[in-house]
N, C-alpha and C positions, 0 to 999 in steps of 0.2 A: 274362178277364185285363184287358181294357181298362176294364171297370167298376171293377175293384179299383184300377187306377192312377188313374182319375178320382176315386174316393172318397178315396184317400190324398192326392191333390193338393188336393182341397177341404178335407180335414181340416187339412193343413199350412197352407193359406191362412188358415183360421179362426184357427189357433194364432198365426200371424204377424200377424194383424190386418189382412189384406188384403181380406177380404170384408165388405161393409157389413152391419150389423144395426141394429135399433132399440134405443136405450138410453133409459130413463127415469132421471132423476136428480134429487136434491134437494140443496140447499146451504143451510146455516144462516149467517146474517149477523148480526153485532151492530154497529150503527152508533152511535157516540158522538161527542159534541162539544158546544161551546157557541157560541151565536149572539148577536152583538151588533150594535147600530146603529153604523155606521162613524163617523158624525158625533158622536154623543153618548157612545159607548162604553157605553151601557146595554144590558142583556140584552133580547132580543126574544122575546116570547111568541107562540105560534101560528104559528111558521114551519113550513110544510109540507115534509115530507121525501118525495121521490119516487124510487123505484127504477125504472130503465129498463134492460131487457135489450137491448143493442145488437148482439148477435151473438157471433161468435167472432173470435179474432185474425186468421185468414186468410179469414173469411167473414162479412161484416157481415150483420145481419138484414135481410130484405126488409121486414118490418113490425116495428118496435120495440114491445116490450110494456112499457107504463108502469103503475105501480101506486103510489098514495099509501099510504105505510106508517106514517105517524105525524106528530107535530109536536113542537115544543119546548115545554117547560113554562114556568111564570111566571118562572123564573130563567134562561131561555134555554138550558136544558140539554136535550140530545138523548141518549136511551138507548133504542134500539129493537132488539128481537130480531125477525128476519124470516126466514122459511123460503121459499126460492124453489124451485119445481119446474118442470121442463121435460123435453123429450125430443127426440131427433133420430135419423135413420137415417144412420149413418156407420160406418167401420171403427173398431174399438176403439183401434187405434194412433193414428189421426188424431184421435179424440176426446181422447185423453190429451195429444197434442202441441198441440192448439188450445184453449187455455183460453177460458172464457167472458169476455166483456167486458160491462161495465155502467156506468151513470152513476148517481150520487147527486146529486140537485139539491135546493137549498134555495130556497124562494120565499115571499114575503109581499107582500101588496098594498102598493104604495108604495115597494118596494125592487127593485133589480136582482137577477135570479136568479143564483145561484152554482151552477155545475155542475162535478162532479168525475168524470173518466173513469178507471175502474179495471179491473183484470184479476183473475180468480179462476182458480186451477188446481185440478183435482180428481184423485182417484185412481180408476182403473177396475178393476172386477171383471168381466171379460168372461164368466165362466162363469154369472153370475147376470143378465147384461145390465143391470146397475145400476151407476151410478157412485156411489161413496161418498166422502164428504168426511171427512177425518180432522180432527175438531174443528170449530170455528166460524171463519169468516172474520171477523176483527175489523177494522172500518173505523173508524179514529180520525181524525176531522175536525179535532181540536184546537179552536182558536179561529177562528171564521169571522166576518168583518165584512161585513154587507150594506150596500150603498150606497143611501141614499135617492134616489128618482127625482123626487119632487115638489118644486117650489120652496118650497111652504109649509113642508115639513119643514126645508129649509135655512134659511129665515127664522127659524123657531123656534129652531134651533141658534144662529144668530148672536145673536138677542135674549137667549137664556139665557146665552151666554158674556159678552155685554156687561153684563148684570145682575150676573153673578158678579164681573167685574172692577171694576165700580163699588162693589159691596159691599166688596170687599177694600180698595179704595183709601180708602174712608171709615172702614173698621173699623181700619185700621192707621194709627198716627200718622206 
């Protein structure tokens, strides 16, 4: 009789999401946006896009997992499909209530890095011990302006603007 009660209690705990289990899951991300030089407003080619898993809302990662997932094209446009997979041992209920946190960072030599802290929520299928995502997480960065860090770039901008102003002044009567 005691064995039966213990079995029923364990079964109910699993159904309620109280007992921890290992879950492997994958998430699809689509990251889009356009990157420009803040000073010149011109598109930036070759801006690196890095995905960093920072943990979960209530439990930051001990070791953050970083992966370079792509870069901007010659028009400064970013359009990257990325599949992220991970796993953890936790109760199904806690896994659902604690969404994944991640950063998307944009960097290029000679510019300050721009970092975006984001949260993704998943759907849990406890019977398969897999977390499924309904659709793709769309991350729209819109327009991002990276600030030049070197004085040489700033001097080029000032010289270019001065040249344009002089040209306009002499071109117009």
